[in-house]
C-alpha positions as CSV (number, residue, x, y, z in Angstrom):
1,D,17.4,-12.7,28.5
2,S,18.9,-9.5,27.1
3,V,17.6,-6.3,25.5
4,E,17.7,-8.1,22.2
5,D,14.9,-10.5,23.4
6,L,12.7,-7.6,24.5
7,A,13.4,-5.8,21.2
8,A,12.2,-9.0,19.3
9,L,9.2,-9.2,21.5
10,L,8.2,-5.6,20.8
11,D,9.2,-5.6,17.2
12,G,6.5,-3.6,15.2
13,I,4.8,-2.3,18.3
14,P,5.2,1.6,18.5
15,L,6.1,2.3,22.1
16,D,5.0,5.9,21.8
17,R,1.4,4.7,21.1
18,V,0.9,1.9,23.6
19,S,1.0,1.4,27.4
20,T,2.7,-1.8,28.4
21,S,2.2,-3.6,31.7
22,M,4.9,-5.9,33.0
23,T,4.3,-8.3,35.8
24,I,7.9,-8.2,37.1
25,N,9.1,-7.8,40.6
26,S,12.6,-8.7,41.9
27,T,14.1,-7.7,38.5
28,A,11.7,-4.9,37.7
29,A,14.5,-2.3,37.5
30,V,16.3,-4.4,34.9
31,L,13.2,-5.0,32.7
32,L,12.3,-1.3,32.9
33,A,15.8,-0.4,31.8
34,M,15.4,-2.8,28.9
35,Y,12.1,-1.2,27.9
36,V,13.7,2.2,28.0
37,A,16.6,1.0,25.8
38,V,14.2,-0.5,23.3
39,G,12.3,2.8,23.2
40,R,15.5,4.6,22.4
41,R,16.1,2.2,19.5
42,Q,12.7,3.2,18.2
43,G,13.4,6.8,18.6
44,V,11.1,7.2,21.6
45,A,12.4,9.3,24.5
46,S,12.0,7.9,28.0
47,D,9.5,10.6,28.9
48,G,7.3,9.4,26.0
49,L,6.9,5.9,27.4
50,R,3.8,4.8,29.2
51,G,3.2,1.6,31.2
52,T,3.3,-0.1,34.5
53,I,5.8,-2.4,36.3
54,Q,4.5,-4.5,39.1
55,N,7.7,-3.9,41.1
56,D,6.0,-5.2,44.3
57,I,8.6,-7.2,46.2
58,L,6.9,-7.4,49.6
59,K,4.1,-9.7,48.4
60,E,6.7,-12.0,46.9
61,Y,8.1,-12.7,50.4
62,M,4.7,-13.4,51.9
63,A,2.8,-15.1,49.0
64,R,4.5,-15.8,45.7
65,G,8.2,-16.5,46.1
66,T,10.0,-14.9,43.1
67,Y,12.3,-12.9,45.3
68,I,16.1,-12.8,45.0
69,F,17.6,-10.3,47.4
70,P,16.8,-9.5,51.1
71,P,14.1,-6.9,51.8
72,G,16.5,-4.0,52.5
73,P,18.2,-3.9,49.1
74,S,15.0,-4.9,47.4
75,M,13.2,-1.9,48.8
76,R,16.2,0.3,47.8
77,L,15.7,-0.9,44.2
78,I,12.1,0.1,44.4
79,T,12.7,3.6,45.7
80,D,15.6,4.1,43.3
81,T,13.0,3.3,40.5
82,F,10.5,5.7,42.0
83,A,13.1,8.5,42.0
84,W,14.5,7.8,38.5
85,C,11.1,7.4,36.9
86,A,9.9,10.7,38.4
87,D,12.7,12.5,36.5
88,N,12.8,10.3,33.3
89,T,9.6,8.4,32.8
90,P,6.9,10.5,34.4
91,R,4.1,8.7,32.6
92,F,5.1,5.3,33.9
93,N,3.4,3.7,36.9
94,T,6.3,2.7,39.0
95,I,4.6,0.1,41.1
96,S,1.5,-2.0,41.1
97,I,0.9,-3.0,44.7
98,S,-0.6,-6.4,44.5
99,G,-3.2,-8.2,46.5
100,Y,-3.9,-10.7,43.8
101,H,-1.1,-13.1,44.7
102,I,-2.0,-12.7,48.4
103,R,-5.5,-13.9,47.6
104,E,-4.3,-16.6,45.3
105,A,-2.1,-17.9,48.2
106,G,-5.2,-18.3,50.3
107,S,-6.1,-15.1,52.1
108,T,-9.6,-13.9,52.9
109,A,-11.0,-10.8,51.2
110,S,-10.3,-8.6,54.3
111,Q,-6.8,-10.0,54.6
112,E,-6.1,-9.2,50.9
113,V,-7.1,-5.6,51.5
114,G,-5.2,-5.2,54.8
115,L,-2.0,-6.9,53.8
116,T,-2.0,-5.1,50.4
117,L,-2.5,-1.6,51.8
118,A,0.0,-2.4,54.5
119,D,2.5,-3.1,51.7
120,G,1.4,0.2,50.2
121,V,2.2,2.0,53.5
122,A,5.6,0.5,53.5
123,Y,6.4,1.7,50.0
124,V,5.2,5.2,50.7
125,E,7.3,5.3,53.9
126,A,10.4,4.0,52.1
127,A,10.0,6.7,49.4
128,L,9.6,9.4,51.9
129,A,12.6,8.2,53.8
130,A,14.5,8.4,50.5
131,G,13.6,12.1,50.3
132,L,10.8,12.0,47.8
133,D,7.8,14.2,48.0
134,V,4.5,12.3,48.5
135,D,2.6,14.2,45.9
136,A,5.5,13.7,43.4
137,F,5.3,9.8,43.4
138,A,1.9,8.8,44.9
139,P,-0.2,9.7,41.8
140,R,1.8,7.0,39.9
141,L,1.1,4.3,42.5
142,A,-1.2,1.6,41.2
143,F,-2.8,-1.5,42.8
144,F,-3.7,-5.0,41.6
145,F,-6.4,-7.2,43.2
146,G,-8.0,-10.5,42.5
147,A,-11.7,-11.1,42.1
148,H,-13.0,-14.2,43.9
149,N,-16.3,-16.0,43.7
150,D,-18.5,-14.2,46.2
151,L,-20.0,-11.5,44.0
152,L,-21.2,-9.1,46.6
153,E,-18.3,-9.6,49.1
154,E,-15.8,-8.9,46.3
155,A,-17.6,-5.7,45.2
156,A,-17.6,-4.5,48.8
157,K,-13.9,-5.4,49.1
158,F,-13.0,-3.1,46.3
159,R,-15.2,-0.3,47.7
160,A,-13.5,-0.7,51.2
161,A,-10.0,-0.7,49.7
162,R,-10.7,2.5,47.8
163,R,-12.1,4.3,50.9
164,L,-9.3,3.1,53.2
165,W,-6.5,4.1,50.9
166,A,-7.9,7.6,50.5
167,T,-8.0,7.9,54.3
168,I,-4.4,6.5,54.7
169,M,-3.0,8.9,52.1
170,S,-4.8,12.0,53.4
171,Q,-4.5,11.5,57.1
172,R,-1.4,9.4,57.6
173,F,0.8,10.9,54.9
174,D,-0.8,14.3,54.5
175,A,-1.1,14.1,50.7
176,R,-2.7,17.1,49.1
177,N,-3.0,16.1,45.5
178,P,-6.4,14.3,45.0
179,R,-4.7,11.9,42.6
180,S,-2.4,10.8,45.4
181,M,-5.5,9.6,47.3
182,M,-6.9,7.6,44.4
183,L,-6.7,3.8,44.6
184,R,-6.2,3.2,40.9
185,F,-6.4,-0.6,40.4
186,H,-6.4,-3.4,38.0
187,T,-8.3,-6.6,38.7
188,Q,-7.7,-10.2,37.5
189,T,-10.2,-12.9,38.0
190,D,-8.7,-15.4,40.5
191,G,-7.0,-18.4,38.9
192,V,-7.1,-20.3,42.2
193,T,-10.9,-20.6,41.8
194,L,-10.6,-22.4,38.4
195,A,-11.3,-26.1,38.4
196,A,-9.8,-28.8,36.1
197,Q,-13.0,-30.7,36.5
198,Q,-15.8,-29.6,34.1
199,P,-13.7,-26.7,33.0
200,E,-16.4,-25.1,30.9
201,A,-18.1,-24.1,34.2
202,N,-15.1,-21.8,34.8
203,V,-16.7,-19.5,32.2
204,V,-19.5,-18.8,34.7
205,R,-17.0,-18.3,37.6
206,V,-15.0,-15.8,35.6
207,T,-18.1,-13.9,34.5
208,M,-19.2,-13.5,38.2
209,Q,-15.7,-12.4,39.2
210,A,-15.4,-9.9,36.4
211,L,-18.8,-8.4,37.2
212,A,-17.8,-8.0,40.8
213,A,-14.7,-6.1,39.8
214,V,-16.8,-3.7,37.6
215,L,-19.4,-3.2,40.3
216,G,-16.5,-2.4,42.7
217,G,-15.0,0.2,40.5
218,T,-12.0,-1.4,38.8
219,Q,-10.3,0.7,36.1
220,S,-8.7,-2.3,34.3
221,L,-9.6,-5.9,34.0
222,H,-8.2,-9.3,33.0
223,T,-10.5,-12.3,32.6
224,N,-8.9,-15.7,32.9
225,S,-9.5,-18.4,30.4
226,Y,-11.6,-21.4,31.3
227,D,-8.9,-24.0,30.5
228,E,-6.1,-22.4,32.7
229,A,-6.4,-25.1,35.3
230,L,-5.1,-27.5,32.7
231,S,-2.6,-25.5,30.7
232,L,-1.7,-22.2,29.2
233,P,-4.9,-21.0,27.5
234,T,-5.9,-21.9,23.9
235,E,-6.9,-19.3,21.5
236,K,-10.6,-20.2,21.7
237,A,-10.6,-19.9,25.5
238,V,-8.8,-16.5,25.4
239,R,-11.5,-15.3,22.9
240,I,-14.3,-16.3,25.3
241,A,-12.5,-14.6,28.1
242,L,-12.3,-11.4,26.1
243,R,-15.9,-11.6,25.0
244,T,-16.9,-11.9,28.7
245,Q,-15.4,-8.5,29.3
246,Q,-17.0,-7.0,26.2
247,I,-20.4,-8.3,27.1
248,I,-20.2,-6.9,30.6
249,A,-19.0,-3.6,29.2
250,H,-21.5,-3.2,26.4
251,E,-24.5,-5.3,27.3
252,S,-24.9,-5.7,31.1
253,G,-25.3,-2.0,32.0
254,A,-23.0,-2.5,35.0
255,A,-20.6,0.1,33.7
256,N,-23.1,2.8,33.0
257,T,-22.9,4.4,36.5
258,I,-20.4,5.0,39.2
259,D,-20.7,2.7,42.3
260,P,-23.9,1.0,41.2
261,L,-24.3,-0.9,44.5
262,G,-23.8,2.1,46.7
263,G,-26.6,2.6,49.2
264,S,-27.5,-1.1,49.5
265,Y,-27.7,-1.8,53.2
266,Y,-26.0,-5.2,52.7
267,I,-23.1,-3.8,50.6
268,E,-22.6,-0.8,52.9
269,E,-22.4,-3.1,56.0
270,M,-20.0,-5.5,54.3
271,T,-17.9,-2.6,53.0
272,D,-17.7,-1.2,56.6
273,R,-16.8,-4.6,58.0
274,I,-14.0,-5.3,55.5
275,E,-12.6,-1.8,56.0
276,E,-12.6,-2.4,59.8
277,Q,-10.9,-5.8,59.5
278,A,-8.3,-4.5,57.1
279,T,-7.6,-1.6,59.4
280,S,-6.9,-4.0,62.2
281,I,-4.4,-5.9,60.0
282,I,-2.6,-2.6,59.2
283,E,-2.5,-1.7,62.8
284,E,-1.0,-5.1,63.7
285,V,1.7,-4.6,61.1
286,D,2.4,-1.1,62.5
287,R,2.9,-2.6,66.0
288,M,5.6,-5.0,64.5
289,G,7.5,-2.1,63.1
290,G,6.2,-2.2,59.5
291,M,5.8,-4.7,56.8
292,V,9.4,-5.5,56.3
293,S,9.8,-6.4,60.0
294,A,6.5,-8.4,59.9
295,I,7.8,-10.4,56.9
296,E,11.1,-11.1,58.6
297,R,9.1,-12.5,61.6
298,G,6.9,-14.6,59.2
299,W,3.6,-13.1,60.4
300,P,1.9,-12.3,57.2
301,Q,3.0,-15.6,55.7
302,K,1.4,-17.4,58.6
303,V,-1.8,-15.4,58.3
304,I,-2.2,-16.4,54.7
305,H,-1.1,-20.0,55.4
306,D,-3.6,-20.5,58.2
307,S,-6.4,-19.0,56.0
308,A,-5.6,-21.3,53.1
309,Y,-5.5,-24.3,55.4
310,R,-9.0,-23.5,56.8
311,Y,-10.4,-23.1,53.3
312,Q,-8.9,-26.4,52.1
313,R,-10.2,-28.3,55.1
314,S,-13.7,-26.7,54.6
315,M,-13.7,-27.7,51.0
316,E,-12.6,-31.3,51.7
317,A,-15.3,-31.6,54.3
318,G,-17.9,-30.4,51.9
319,E,-18.8,-27.4,53.9
320,T,-17.6,-25.1,51.1
321,V,-19.2,-26.3,47.9
322,V,-17.1,-26.2,44.6
323,V,-19.3,-27.3,41.8
324,G,-17.9,-30.2,39.8
325,V,-15.2,-30.8,42.4
326,N,-16.9,-31.8,45.7
327,R,-20.5,-31.7,44.5
328,Y,-22.3,-32.3,41.2
329,T,-19.4,-34.4,40.0
330,M,-19.5,-36.6,36.9
331,E,-17.3,-39.0,34.9
332,E,-15.4,-37.1,32.3
333,E,-13.3,-37.8,29.3
334,P,-9.8,-36.2,29.3
335,F,-10.1,-32.6,28.1
336,P,-9.2,-32.6,24.4
337,D,-7.7,-29.3,23.6
338,I,-4.9,-28.0,25.7
339,L,-1.9,-25.9,24.7
340,R,1.5,-27.6,24.7
341,V,4.6,-25.5,24.3
342,D,7.3,-27.1,22.2
343,A,10.5,-27.8,24.3
344,S,12.6,-26.6,21.4
345,V,11.9,-23.0,22.6
346,R,14.5,-23.6,25.3
347,E,17.2,-24.9,22.9
348,C,16.5,-21.9,20.5
349,Q,17.0,-19.4,23.4
350,M,20.3,-21.1,24.4
351,E,21.6,-20.7,20.9
352,R,20.5,-17.0,20.9
353,M,22.5,-16.4,24.1
354,D,25.6,-18.1,22.7
355,E,25.4,-15.8,19.6
356,L,24.9,-12.8,21.8
357,R,27.9,-13.5,24.0
358,A,30.1,-14.2,21.0
359,G,29.1,-11.0,19.3
360,R,29.3,-8.4,22.0
361,D,32.3,-6.5,23.4
362,A,33.6,-8.4,26.4
363,G,35.5,-5.4,27.8
364,S,32.4,-3.2,27.7
365,V,30.4,-6.0,29.5
366,R,33.0,-6.2,32.3
367,R,33.1,-2.4,32.7
368,A,29.3,-2.2,32.8
369,L,29.0,-4.9,35.4
370,A,31.7,-3.3,37.5
371,A,29.6,0.0,37.4
372,V,26.6,-2.0,38.7
373,E,28.7,-3.5,41.4
374,E,30.1,-0.1,42.5
375,A,26.6,1.4,42.6
376,A,25.3,-1.5,44.7
377,G,27.9,-0.7,47.3
378,S,27.1,3.0,47.4
379,D,24.1,5.3,47.8
380,S,23.9,6.2,44.2
381,N,20.8,5.4,42.1
382,M,20.9,1.9,40.6
383,L,19.0,2.7,37.4
384,P,21.7,4.6,35.4
385,P,24.3,1.8,35.6
386,I,21.7,-0.9,35.0
387,L,20.4,1.0,31.9
388,A,24.0,1.4,30.6
389,A,24.6,-2.3,31.2
390,V,21.5,-3.5,29.3
391,E,22.4,-1.2,26.4
392,D,25.8,-3.0,26.3
393,R,23.7,-6.2,25.9
394,V,24.5,-7.5,29.4
395,T,21.9,-10.1,30.3
396,L,19.4,-10.0,33.2
397,G,21.1,-13.0,34.7
398,E,24.5,-11.4,34.7
399,I,23.2,-8.2,36.4
400,C,21.5,-10.3,39.0
401,A,24.6,-12.3,39.7
402,V,26.5,-9.2,40.5
403,L,23.7,-8.0,42.8
404,R,23.6,-11.4,44.5
405,D,27.3,-11.1,45.3
406,A,26.8,-7.6,46.6
407,W,23.6,-8.0,48.6
408,G,23.2,-11.8,49.2
409,E,20.0,-13.9,48.8
410,Y,16.9,-13.9,50.9
411,R,16.2,-17.0,53.0
412,P,12.6,-17.2,54.4
413,P,12.0,-17.7,58.1
414,S,10.2,-20.8,59.4
415,F,6.7,-19.9,60.6
416,L,4.9,-23.2,60.9
């Protein structure tokens, strides 16, 4: 993809009036540069752009797998993004530290909090080591969690995460700005809980999960569609997911007060327990020398793997009940309406790339890629040469190929 593709995607959308969230990690710096370039085409200065890039590479190594480069240069890309955005896109959230994928991969609630906040500690430490002031970048840190099926445990999980992050920022990093201590987070209902069997029952699962997120204090919410265990969602399913949010917001009363479950002896005990367990995980990561070192040893990967294995065994043994899957099953006809994406999309994109390469200045492309390569081998910030490259219509793949040559590719350790 090139900046032309992002321009087509955003055609007719005024970037000075919207906030755009991009779930992008190993190539977050490139996509951010493309977004800035499209904004310039629209006449919107970079300091007028608002949005979020996920930009959380550490959870990719332990849970999701869309990494490219080794941890060292990947962390450098993130801190370069922090620094560049502080000066150029001050309204952009430069990272969304993600527990969602950790939970999707099989962690418990406490492990999700502990590993996610340990990632957050690593990013703050990397930014400080790069010379940034904690109160200059910490207010733009954001988090992203999943919401699982246990309604009360999930609400307590979010409460524990908020409390623990405030403690970490104030006591460990001596932050002074109250906004630096805020755990601003988005929640998505957990796709891993959706069943292909009796998929309409997923509407109930998503409703409980979304309600847990609201009760736990989320600022932003995504509700999955009931047919996502089968395919990309249909329009009908997406509408039901949206209406679920709107009913919770306007009819349930759950959003009418801050911390509606605060003071419940059960919720308070569970909040304390999750915070204690998450703190133990962070302390274990510290003993290993930080999250990058822990990932290189395969420790968080094994923690998640073991938890996922225990859950799967429990479900297969019937100890953990999943309605419609291992209890209350029924004979079903094939689900009638699923979304199918036409394979011609790929052919069309290949043709667009051929036209792009034929129509751009080959000399400018070579010079732009040489500048990216030079920056990769120095201590200079990577964002300016990447931005110049995308404005010369260099593709994401071409930029990453140069960085692969400079930094190498990551190969995960064996931890089984």
